[in-house]
N, C-alpha and C positions, 0 to 999 in steps of 0.2 A: 503495500501500499503507499502512496507517494502521497504523506500529505504536506511537507515541506514543499515551499513555493506555490502552493498555490494563494497565498493572502497577497492581497493585493495593499501596496504603500499607499495609505495617506495620509492626510495631514491629522495632527494629534487631535486638535479639537473636534472634528466631527468624529472620530472614535473613543474619545475618552468622554465627550460631554452627556450622551444617555448612560454610560456608565456611571458617572459619575451621582446623574439624578437618582440612580437607584441603588447607591453604596448601602445604606442600611439594611437592605433587603438582601442584598450580596452579601453581608456582612453575618446576617443570621443563618443563610442559607449554609455557607463555609463553615460557620460553627457547627453546623447541623452533620456535616461529616463525621465527626466524633461519634452521633449514633450506628450502629453496627452495621444495620441493613443500608444504610446509606454509603456507609465504609467500602460495602462489598458492592456494591453498584458502581464506585466510582473506579472501583480496582477492578472490576472486572471491564471496566470500558477501559483504562489502561492497557491490560492485558489484550485487551482483542485490536489495539493500534500498533501492534506487534505484530501481527499476519497479515497476510496478503488477502483483501477481501472475502473474508469469513464466512458474509451471508450469502457467498454463493452457492453453497452445501443446502441450504435450507432453502432457498429458491427453486431448487433442484429436487427438494423431497417434498413439494409443494401441494401434497396430495389432496383432496376434498376433507377427508377426515380431520387430515393436521390444521387445513384452514378455517375447519369448523371449530374446532376446540380453540383457534386463535380468536375466531369470532366471539365465541360463550366467554371467552375470558377478559374480552373488551366490552361486550353489555353490563358481567358483573360488575365491572370497575364503575362505569356509567351508573350503575344502579346503587353500588357501594358511594357513589360522590355523593348523589340524592339524598340517599341516608344519611350522610355526613352533617350535610347543608342543612337539613331539616325542613328547611320552607318549602319543599318541592322543585326548586330550581337544581342546577348542574353546577358543581364547583371545580374545583383544581388541587391538586395536591402538589406544594411545594415540599422542598426536605424538611422543613421545620412545621408546619400546620397544613390542615385545611379552608381553602377562602370561604367564604361566603358564596351564594348562589351568582351566577354570572346572567342576565335577561336576554344579551345578548347571543350567547351561546344556547344556552336552553332553547330559545328559539328555534334555533336550526340543530337542536337534536330532537327534538320531538317526530320531525318527519321522518328522523332513523329510528326511533322506537316503535313508531306505524310500520313503516318499513318490514323491519324485524318481528314484530306481533306474528303478520301473516305469513312471511316467510319461513318463518320457523314455527308457528302454530303454537305461541306464546302471549297470551291474553293478559298477563303479568303486565308485560310491556304496554300493553295499551292502556290498561291502566294507569299508569305511572306516567304516560304522554297526556293523559286527561289531567294529572295532578301539576305537572309541568305547564300547561297552558292555565289552567287556574290560577296559578302563582303570577305568572305574566298579567292577567287580569289586575289582580289584588294590586300590583306594584305600578299599573300605567298612570302616566301622570296627567293633569288637567288637560296642558295642551293636546294631549294623544299619543305623545310620543314616549319614548323610555331611555332613562339615562345610559351615561357612558360608564364602563369599568364592572366593578360587583355591585352587588347589593349593599346600602348604606352606605357606599363611598360619594355620596352626594356631587356628582359630575354633573355638568346640565344634561339636557336632552340631546341625543345626538343620532342624523339621518342613519348612518349604517348600522347602529346598532338598533333601531328601532325597526330599519329593513325585513332585519333577521329574525326578529319578533313576528312580525309580519308571516313568515314563512310558518311559522309553527302555529299561528294562530288560524292561520287558510287549510293549514294539512288538517286540523283538528276539528275546523268547520265542514269539511269533506267528508269526516268520516262521522262526525256524529249529529249532523246539523243543528248544533246548538247556535242561535241567533246571535249570541253575546260572543262568540268569537270573530263573528262576521262583522258585526257594529265594531268591536273594538279594532279591527284589523281596520276599516273603512276608518276611523279617526285616527287611527297612526298613518295612513296613506293618505290622508287629506292636508296632514302638520307635516309629510314627507314634500308634498307638491307644492304647499305654501311657503317652504322655505328655499323653492330652487332656484337657482342665479340665471340671469338672462343667457349665459352661454351654455346650460343644460347642465351645469355640475353642481354640487352642493360644497357651498364652502364655511359659509357662517356660523352653518349651525351641524358643524361636522366637526370629528376629529384634528386638535388644533387648530383648526381653522384654514384646515387646507385643500386644495381643490385636490381630487385622486382620480384616478380611474377606474378603481378599484370598487369604484361605487355602482360600477353596472352592476354589482352583485346585489345592488339593491334594486334597479331596475328589473331585474325579473320577477321577485314578488309583488311589484307593482305593474307588472304585464298581467300576472295572474287576477290578482285582485281586480283589476279592468273586465278581465274575463267572465267573473262572478259577477260582478255587480253590472256591468254595460254602462261605467263611467268613463269616458275617453279622456277624462283629466289625466287619470292614473297611467293609462296608454300613452297621452302624449310626453308625459314625462317621463316617461322611459324612453320612447324614442329620443327627445332631447338628448338626454344623459348618452346614449350608446352611441348618437352623433359625434356627442365632444370627448367620447373615449378614442373615437377611431382619428379625431381629429391629431392625437397625441401619439398616434400609432407609426413607425419609423418602417418604409419599406421590406425591412428583413422581419418587422412582427413585433418586435419589442417596442416598448411602451417607455413613453417619458412620464413621470408623475406617478409612479407606480407605487412607491415604499409609501409607509406609514410615518416615517420619520422624514423631518429635511436632510437630513445628514446622509441619506444613502441614494438622493435619485439617481448618481449614477451607475449602482449596482442594488436594484430591489430585491428583496426577499421573494425567495419563491413562494410564501404564504400567497401575499397582496397580488402578486402576477398570478397566480391560481385564482382569485377572486375574479379578477379581471376576465381572467379568458372564458372562465365558468359563464359569467355573467352575460357576457356577448354569448355565448351559443345558446343558455336557455331562453332570452330574452327575444333572441332571433328566431328560434323554434317555436316560441308563444306566440307572434307577431308575425309571422312568416315573413321576416326580414332577413334574407339568404345572406345578404353583406353583413350582417353583425355575425352569423355564421361562419362565416368566409375566414372574418377579421382574427375572431377566433381561433381556428384550426391556423391559420398563417403565424401566430405566434406559438402556438401547440407545437408544429413542426419545427422550429427553433428551438423549442426546449428537447426534443426529441434526438436533434442532434446534438444537442451536448451532452444528454446521456449516453447516446453511442462514441463521446470520445471519450470521455470522461467514466471512469469507475462507480462513481456515484451521481445523483442531481443534487450538485453542492446549492448552499444556500442562499447565495448572492448571486445575479448574474448580469455580467454586462452587455452594453450594449451591441456586441457582436454575439451574445448568449455563451460567454464566456467565464468561467468560475472566479470568482472576486470573493471566496473565503475556504477558509480551508474546515469548516464544517457543514453537515446537513441540516435543513430543516424540516423536520420530520411531518410536518403539518404539510407544507407544499408538496413533499414528494407524496403521501395518501391525496393529496388533492388533486394533483397531476395523475396519479393512477388515476382516478372518476375521470378526470378532462379526456384520458385518453379511448377508457371504456366508452366514453358516449361518442367520439369521434369513430370510432370502430362499429359502435351501433348505425353511426350514420353513412360510414362510407363502406364499410364492411372490409378497409386495410388491416391487414393482419399485424401491421407495424404497431400499429397501436395497442391492441391488447396484449402483444409479446413485450412491450416497455411496461404496462400496467403491471403485467404478471412478473416482472424483473423489480420492478419497484414493491409491489407485494411481499415477494422472498425478502428482500431486505429489510421490510417493516417488523415482518413475521421476526425475524432473524432480532432486530431491537427489541420486540417486546420480551422477549425471552431474555434477552441480555441483560435487561432492566427490572425484570421482576421476583425482587427480593421483598418478602414481606407482603402480608393481606394489603397494605395500601398503594401498595408499585404495581403488585400482580396481575397484570392483563393490560396496564396503562400502557400507552405509547407516549413516551418522553418529548421536551421540545425540539432537541439539538441531538446529533452522533457529532463527537464526543458529547456526552451529557451536558459537560459544561461550554457547551457550544453557544454563541453569542445569540442566539433564539430562545427565549424562557429556560435559561440555563438552569439547572437543578429543579427542574419543575416537570410535573406531567399536567401540561393543560390540556383538559376536556376536548375540547377541539379537535385535538390531536386524535386524542381516541374515536371521537363522531367520526371524522373522517375515513379512519383506518377500517373501522364497523360497516361504512357506506361502500369502500373499496372491495373489501372482503367479499361483503354480499353479493356485488356487482358480477366480481369473479367467479364467485359459487353457480350464480345464476345463470351467466354464459356459459357456464357449462353443463348448463343441464343437470343438474344435482337431482336425481330422483326422488331422493328417500331422505329428510332430515328429522332428526331426533323429535320425541314428542317433549311438553314442558311436562316435566319432573317436580318441580320445586324446586330445583337446583342447577348447578350447571357445569357440572363434571370437571375440567381440568380447574377450574379457581375455586377448587377445594369446597363444594359444596355451597357456596354464595347464592342465598335465593337471589332471585330477582321477580318474585312479584310480591 
């Protein structure tokens, strides 16, 4: 494995400023390394760096049974998170604590639980999805939106976060026909529309007040809301935003203004690049705009090329799709696998499904590498190695959500015929109940 030489030299303020901002949290995480399970996980990551692409064996052994065990473990961890939070929302596990519920992430975990409840015949997951959705109703703000950060952080109402809550509300409405969910989604969508900029972006009511192309991932639930309600305001807002996104795309598919930080516009993290791509493709499909789908595919092809050239999908990619860091963002890897599965379904191009399977094998390997102790088993960490500078020493719930989505997509694409029935337990994850 050739980790050295991948880091891009950059000016100190750009690299140091975000680290200094999180210094107290990073200090607590560093102290938590003394806790034996954390020390074991860190040691395993250190040892793995001395081996040459150790995840390749996992990819080769990716049988349906093995993938089902990994999916079971991921779902059990998400259920454990909901139980640890206690409010109904989904949180994260850091090396020293469980967080509070995260409204944004809980919003898009809801469809994952509905999907798995159906595919795996586990009604307990559907009950949990309803509990998440009801919690979102409880914390909706008077303006119609949802705040940034974790529950209780007192951050302003944020467009991106509100858009992701809409995903959960609309899916639970589709499943239950509970009018409260649609009414709440319409209020949230109206707030998003009211805060759109003339150029189609969202800035003043968004994270750090920045115009960013990954808000295409907001356009998709707006397009879905337009389909359900017949209100063209939502459709028009989605069209304007995706036009703004494409105006920031280069000929090779790479996007300007794709990072969630002002410090790395030259090398955005794969997490937000994949939000951008997925949002364009989903919105294009919903609204019949092939140009949006094509723009998403052009970017995806650039990322496939990067993965073909390098041993893994590195966490930040420069304007020629070259690696600009030495760590992998595991959330981005899972998201890109999903993008590839969607493009395979649309085009039939085997290159996409092969890329997705390669990424899934890598992620299953990291799941097992970092799965020491009940609070970590089944989860996907922020980075590989685990101290990499995307959610370092943390198991973000959104990484595990996208991993579960990707695993289910690969299994379903493989036409798996028989799935285990819900027995009140979870198998690989040491019998943790998921209902």
